[in-house]
C-alpha angles and dihedrals in degrees: 000000000000089000093059100030097101093050090047090051092049091053092043092051089051090056095250126143113231130193111227126193115193129186104236101170139010132198128197113338114357131166099222132040128232109287096040108132144191126201126207111196126204090257090055095256114149124210124183133000138255101190111010092260104317101106104006092112093055093045090049091057093042091051091054090050092049091051091050094047097036086221121122120228132203107209130184121211127192143137116291113226090208097048118026089190095056118113106287147091115306089202089070097247133122127229133187113215123192112207120197140157118245127197138132093285098047096044113017090165095064092101091056091048092052092047090053093049092050092048093049095247113145114245135165131202111213118196132181104234098169131026135157091223119077116243100027099088106102096028110133146179133200116229125201124173090258108025147023135218127194130010140250093219108284139033091243091055091046094049093050096046099041093061092049093043091053089052090053091046092054089051092045091238127152120194149095131304126196128215143157115274093273098036097280115159093243108101105235132089103034136047122187129190117220112203106191122202105190120167113277118272114260129242113198113197115192119198123050097232134126091266088057091056091055091045092051090054092047092047092052090049089055091051100257124142098238127212123182114199131186134153093226111086093195090064102030099075132136091233091061093047107036093157095057117097090214136016115198129193107208141103104285097230092047093049094047093049091049091050091049092048089051091054095246095123122077143162092283095056117116120203122199115188108198099161099094087191116120095218089060107029103041097058089039094053091046086064098037097051091055095054127090097245134141100239141009119183132169129199124226147099124283088263091051089047093054092046091047093052091050091052092046092051090050088052090056101259108153127232090247090055092047090054088066092061119098101211127190085031124238140017125296100263096139088250118181109164126061089251093052090046090053089054089050092052093044090050091055092048091051093045093052093044094054099028093249121167097223089230126132111275089220089065095049135074132210132043120351098200115051 
């Protein structure tokens, strides 16, 4: 939903009614994850995607019907064994898509949601997508860490769901939860979809070199909030790194420690150390390897790698901590240019995040999407 949120808000602010299809659950191999969304505007314009092209046509028609009827629909799409050309996913997976209409009347809180997302404040939209009682499908509430707006239909339902939704929000998870019809902990009678909008994950690139410029552009493309940091003000300039969200002039280890102490580093953070200069990277890696982050990689030749490990051991970094370091950084793609190297680094980050092997899919068997 984050990808289409601004367009949805623009239409909403203009008083339009928009049909919105959202992936709420996937089974087996599926091209898009829960939260992926597609908008159908009154003029027929489509924004976003729910399946990479497999069922968009069917969702387009369903969204128009939902807008006309003002009645939400939960629809399942999958491959038909009898007719391989029936509407469904050619990859063999199954997706559940919840289609609703959104306008000022149906979701008056959308402006507050968008404001929170833009300011980096965590917020979740919780929607009833299945209920045994007529009239409750489509009810929603907005959950922030410190407040709630809206209601699912009863205080008991709200109390049960809010606690769970906040847990999912902290973890950055989007998905479905199941309850009894009035929020009971037995799992039949009501299904809600929790769409979490946590702040983007951070990519910290240390070393103001040409490889860092390519990495900043790649990080932004992948949805990271990118910071480039270097202690040399002549190199660390916004004009040299136009794709970075932030360019910081500071000693790398001092900046990273300050960010960690301020609570701005988490388990999704990726750190790319491109300095390959001991006076910068050794003290920096001492800090980085002791933080709970998603990825730490360091650039350099095999010789630089061996020298770096020796210096880190002398500084007291343990073998367990060293095992967390991706060095030399990136996957073996045969990269030569800064742009190719950025692809190599990004590929390693993605592979580690989703437990991918980094092998060619043509040489593997089994499911492609986990």
